[in-house]
N, C-alpha and C positions, 0 to 999 in steps of 0.2 A: 544231090541227096539233101533232103531237108533234115534239120536237126530237131529232135524232140527234147522235152525237158530233161530226160535222162542223159542225153548226149551233152547237154549244156552243163550238167552237174557233175561231170567226170573230172577227176584230177589225177595226174600221174603219181604213182607211188614210187618208192625208192628203187624198186627193181625194174622200173620202166613200164609196169603194167598200168591199169586204170582202176580206180575205185570211185564209188558214188559218194559225193559229198552231201551234207545235209545242213539244215539250220539247227540252232540250239534246241528248239522245241522238239524237232524230230529226233534229235539225239537223246534228249531226256526221255521221250516216249519209248524209243528203242531200248533204252537201258531199264525201263520200268521204274524210274526214279521219281520221287517227289521233287518239288523245287528246293526244299531244304537239303535233300541228298545231293542234288546237283550243285547247290551252293557250296556244300562241304567239299565235294570233289574238285570244284574250281577254286577253292579257297577264297570265296567271296563271303563277306561277313553276314549279309542278309539275304534270305530267300526271296524277298520281294524285289530286290535288285536283279537277281538272276531271272525271275519271272518277267520283269520288264525287258531285259535283254532278249529272252526267249520268244516273247510275243511281238517284239519289235517296237515296243513303246518307248524304249530308251536305247541309245547306242553306247556301247562301252568305249572307254578311252582306247587309243591305239595300243597302248601297252597291255591293257586287259584283253583286248581282242586278240592280240598275238598270243597271250597266255592261254586263251580258250582254244585257239587252233592247236597250239603245242600240246596242251593237256589232253585233248581229244585225238591226238596223233593225226591231225588233218581231216578227221571225219567231219568236223564242222569247219566250213570254209568262210573266209572273209566275204566272198561273193554272196554266199547264201545268207549270212548275217545281214548284209546290205540289202539284199532282196526282201528279206523279212521286214526290215525297217521300212522300206518303200511301200510294201503291201499294207503295213499298219497305217502309214501316213495317208495312203489313198483311201483306205476304209474309214478313216476317222476325220476326213476333211482337212488335212494339213496339220501343221504344228503351230504353236504360239509363236515360235521364232520366225515363221514365214508369214505372219500376219502383217498386213500393210501398216506402215507408220503414218500417223496423222501429220500431214504436211501443210495443213491449213494456216499455221502460224509460223511459217518459215522453217519448218522441220523440227521445231522444238516440241517436246512431248507435253510441256506444261501449257496451260491455257493462258491467253493474254489477259492481263489485269486491267 
């Protein structure tokens, strides 16, 4: 049996059943919240930070990621947050951190004088 997106996005709940997980943007939309409302719910100081997490432009710290999962009662999963980040990177041609380093001068980033 082949697994579809819904099958891959299921997580076990406390009673042993299954529930569908989502990324942070899907969660925000499901709640009908603005980024400011989501930021307040997650206790994140700036709405622009939450927007960056939600669209995958930025990854939260491990501690913040766990807080998001906990605060949403598992509706938002680590896997879905990771998948959203990967989708963002693919759509935007990678990240600055993944840019190749200039190794023409022995690996040093400064130009030879």
